[in-house]
N, C-alpha and C positions, 0 to 999 in steps of 0.2 A: 540436714533437712531438705526435703524436695523443693520447698519454696525458695531456699537460698540457692540451690543448684540451678534453678530455672534461669537466673540471670548471670550465671557464672560460666557461660560458654567461653572457651578460649578463642583467640583470634583465628586459629586454624579451624576450630569447630564451626565458627560463624562463616568462614569462607566455604566450608563444605556445604552448609545449609544454603548459602547464597548461590553456590554453583548448582546445587540440586534444584533449587527453585527456578533458576534461569533456564536450566535444561528442560524442566517441565513446562515453563512458559513458552519457550521456543518450539517445543514439540507440539504444544496445543495451538500455537499461533498459525493461522492460515497464511498471513503475510510473510512470515519468516521462511516459508518454503521457496520463496522467489528471490531471496537475498544471496549475494555473493560478493566477494571482495574485489573482483575485477570489473572493467567496463563492459564485459560481455554479459553482465547480470541485469535482469529487469530492475531489481532494486540493488544499487551498489551500496554495500555495507562498509562503513568506515569506522574502524575501531581505535584509531590513534588520532591524537590532536596535533596540530601544527602550531609551533611557537611563532608568534608575531609580536609587533609593537603593541597591538591592541589586545594581547592576551592569547589564550588558547583558542584555536578555531578548528572546526572540522571542515575540511576543504574537499569539494568534489570538483574534479577537473573534466571539462568537456572539450574534446579536440575536434575542431572543424576540418572539413576537407580542404585541400589546397584550391585556390581560385585561379591561379595563373595557368598559361598554356606551355610554360617551359621555354627552352631555347632550342632552335633547330640548327642542323648542319654544323658548321664550324664557327658559328657566332660565339662570342665570349660568354662563358658561364660564370666566371669569377665576377663578383660584385653584382650579379643578377640573380642571386639565390632568393628563393621565396621563404618568407618567415612562416612558421607554423602558428596558426591562430588558436590559442587555447583560452577557454573561459573558466576562471576559477570561481566557483560558486561556494559561498560560505553557508554551512548548515548551522543554524543557531541551536544550542543545546539547553536543556532544562531538566529539572528533576520532577518525577511524578511519584507520589507516595500514597500508601494506604496502610491500615492497621486493623487488627482485631483485638477486642478486649472483653474478657469475661466479666459478667456482672458480679460474680463472687462465688465462694465455695458452694453455697446452697443452691445457686442458680444452675450450676453445671457440675455434676459429680464425676466428670471424666478426669482422668489423671492429667498431670501437667504434660507428660509426653504425648498423649493423644491430642491434647489441645494444640500443641506445637505442630504435630503432623497434619492435623485438620487445617490449621491456619496456612501451612505451606501449600496445601492442595488448593484451597479457595483463593488465596492470594496469587498463586501462579496462574490460575484461570483468569482472574480479574486482570492481571497485567497483560496477558496474551490478548484478551478480548479488547482492552482499551487500545493496544497497539494496532490491532486490526481495524477498529473503528476509526482511529485517527489517520491511519494509512489510506483508507479508501475515501475519507473526506478530503485529504490532501490531494490525492490523485484526481478526484472529481472537481476540485476547486470549490469546495463548500466549506464555509466558516465553521469553526468548532462550536459556535453557539447553537448549531443544529445537530440533531442526531442523524443517523444514517437514513432514516425514513422521512427526513425533511421536516421534522417537528422540533420546535425550539426546546432546548434543554432547560430544566429549571434553573433559575438564577440563584446561586448560593452566595454566601459572604465571600469577599475577595480572597483569592488563594484556594478556593474550593471548586473552581470551574475549569474545565479543559481549555476554555478560551483564555485563561490566565497564563497558560504556558508561554514561555518566551518566543517559541517558534510559531505560535498561533497567528501572529501578524504577518508571517511569511506565506500564508496560504493565498494562492492567487487564483482568480476565476479562470475558467478555460479560455485560452487565447483564441481569438476569432479565427485564426488560420487553422487551428487544430480542433475546432468544435463544430460538430455536424449533428443533424437530426435525420432520422429515416422517415421519408414521406412515401406512403404506399403508392401514391400516384406518380410523383416526380423523382423518386429515388433519393440519393444522398443529397441533402440540402444544407444550407447554412444553419447553424445552431440557433434554435429559438423555441424555448419551452412553451411559449404561449401559442405556438402554431401546431402543437401536437394534437392529433385527433385519435379517437379510439381505434381506428383502422391501421394506424402506423406501428404495427407490431413487428418484431424482428423476423427476418426471413433469411434464406440462403443467399438471395440476391444482395441483401444488406451486407453480409459477410464478404462477398466477392467484391462489391464496389468499394467497401472500406479498405480492404487490403490493397486494391489498386491505387486508392487515394494515398495510402501510406507510402507505397512505392514511389508515386509521383512526388511526394513530399520529401523523399530521401530519408525517411525514418528508418534507422538501422534496426534490423531484426536481431534476434539472439541466435548465435551460431550453435548448431547442434552437431551430432555425430555425422562425420562425412562432409562437413561444411554446409549442411542444410540450414537454411535460415527460417525461423518461425517467429510468430507473435503469440502472446497470451491474450485471451479475450475473457472478460469477466462480466457475468450477468447475474441478476437476481433469480431466485427460484421460480418466481412467476414469469420472468423473462425467458428462462429455459423452457418452461412449460409451453409458452407461446411459440417459441422457435421450433419445438418438436411437432407443433401442429402445422408448420409450413410444409406444404406438399413436396416442394423441391428438396428441402433439407431432409425430409423423411426418406425420400427416394434415394438420396445419396447415401444415407446411413444404411439403408437396407441393401443396396446393391454394390457399394464400394468396398465392403469388408467381407471377411470370411463368414461362412454360414456356421459359425460356432459361437461358443460363449465369449470368444474374444471380440466378436462384432460389437462395436460401441452401442448398438441398439439394445443389446442384452447385458453388457457388462456395466453400463452406467458411465463409462468413460465417454468424454465428448471431444475426442480428437478428430478434426476434420481431415480431408484429403488435400487441403489447399494451404498447408503451412500455418494453420490457425489452431491453437489449442484452447478449447472453450472450457471455462470453469464456472461452476455454480457456487455462489457465496451469498450468505444472508446479509452481509454488510455492504453490498453494492448499493450505491445511493439510489433511493427511490422517492417518489412523491405521489400524492393523491390529488394534487391541485394544479396540474399542468393544463395546457390548452385553455378551454373556457373556464377553468377553475375546478373541474371535477374529473379530469382525465388522469388515470394512474399511469405513471411512467417510470423508466429506469435510465440511469446514466451508464451505458455500456462502455467499458474501458478496453481499448485496443492498445496493448503495451509492447514496446520493443525494448532495446537495451537502454539502460540508464533512464528509465521512465521516472524513477524517484531515487533520491539519496537518503540513506539512514545513517545517522551517527549513533553508534552503539558503543558507549564508553563504559568499559569495565563491567563487573558483575553487579547485580542489585545489592543494596545494603540490607542486612538482616540484623535487627536489633530487638531485644526483649527487655521487659521491665515488669516490676510488680508495683502495686498501688494499695493503699489502705492497709498498711502493715502486712502485706503479703496476701491479703484476702482476694485481690484481683490480679489477673495476669494479662499481659499485653504483648503482642507481636507486631512489629512494624517492618515494612519493606520500602525501599526507594530505588528508583532506577533513573540514571542519567542517559538521555538520548535526545535525538532531534530528527525531524522529518522535513524534507523539502522536495517539491516538484521543480526540477531545474528548468530554466529557460535560457534561450540563446538567440543570436541574430543569424537567420538563415542566409547563406550565400546564394542559394538557388532561387528562392522566392522573393528575397529582399525584405522579408518580414522581420520585424524587430521584437525582441522579448516574447518569443513564442515557446510553447511547451516543447521540450526537447525530444522526448521519446514516447509520446503517446497521443492518441486521438480519442476524444470523448464523443460518442454517438448516442443521442437521446432517442428512445423509442417509447411507444405505448406498451402497456402490459395488461 
C-alpha cells in the first residue's frame, strides 16, 4: 500500500532526499554564495568538528600578523623567535527543524509522492531563507529576537523561537572600532543610529572613505584572480536605489565601463572600479525608527575575509511519518549548524574584542 511505503524509505533513500534538499537549500541561499573552506573566504565554512575535553566543537582559527621587528645583522636568532598568535574561536552549534503535515486524505487529494516533492521544495526554501536571515542578523550584530527589518519577532513557546538557538547568545553588537555611520556633512563618523538624519544616504564618497578606513584598520580583503584584493558590500534594495541617485556614483558607472550591455548600469551588476563588489539583498538589516525615531536606515556591511564563521555539520535530517491510522502524512527536516561573527585583539590599534573581518556603516535610505 502507498501509505505503508510512505514511511519505508531506506537509509540510502533518505540520504538522497536529504542531499537533494540541502543542494536546493544551498542553491537558493544568498549567504551560501560567499562561503568557502579556507581563510580567504568571506564566510569560512567548517564542516568537521574538533574533539576536545568539552565535547565536539567547531573551531575557527584567526591568525594575527607578527608584532616584532625581527633580528638584524649577526645578532642571535636562536631563542629570539617570535611566536605566532592565533585565536581559536568556538562556533556553538544547534539544530533547527521544521515539518509539513497534511490534514488528511479529504483535505488534500494529491498523491503521497507529490506531497513529498512539494514538502522538499518549500522546506528547502524555508531553510535557505532562515540561514540568510540569521546570517545577516549575526553580521550586523542584531539579536535574533528581531527580524531583519528591526521589528520584534512574535514570541512563541520555548523551543519555537530563533532566539532559543544555542548560538543566539553569541551574537555580539557591532564593536565600537568597527561601527560607523555616514554623515552627509561630516563624512564617516562613529556609529550612532540616533544621529542618523534623512540626508545621510549612501554615496560614492561613503564607499571610498569606508574602503580607506578598512585599509587603515588592516582588515584583510579577499584575494581574487591575479592577487587582486576586494571587499563585498551589502545594501538593502532601498539603499541601492539611493546610491544610484548619487551623482558621483552614477557618473562612475556611466563612464568607467564599456558602452555595452556589460556596463554595470545596464546589466544590473554593481561591481565598482575600486575593489568593492556591491550586492543588493532584502535581508540586509533595516529600520524605520532611527534618528529622531522616524528615519529609515540600513546597516551596510563591508566584509573582508573571515567576516563570519559557519559550522555546517552534515546533511539535513529527513524523516517521514504517518498519523491517524495513515490518514495524515508528515515530513520533517532538521539541520545542525552554527554562526558566529569572530572577534580578536588588534595589534595595530590596540583594540580588544573587535569584529575581525567587517565594518558596519549605517546610512539613511
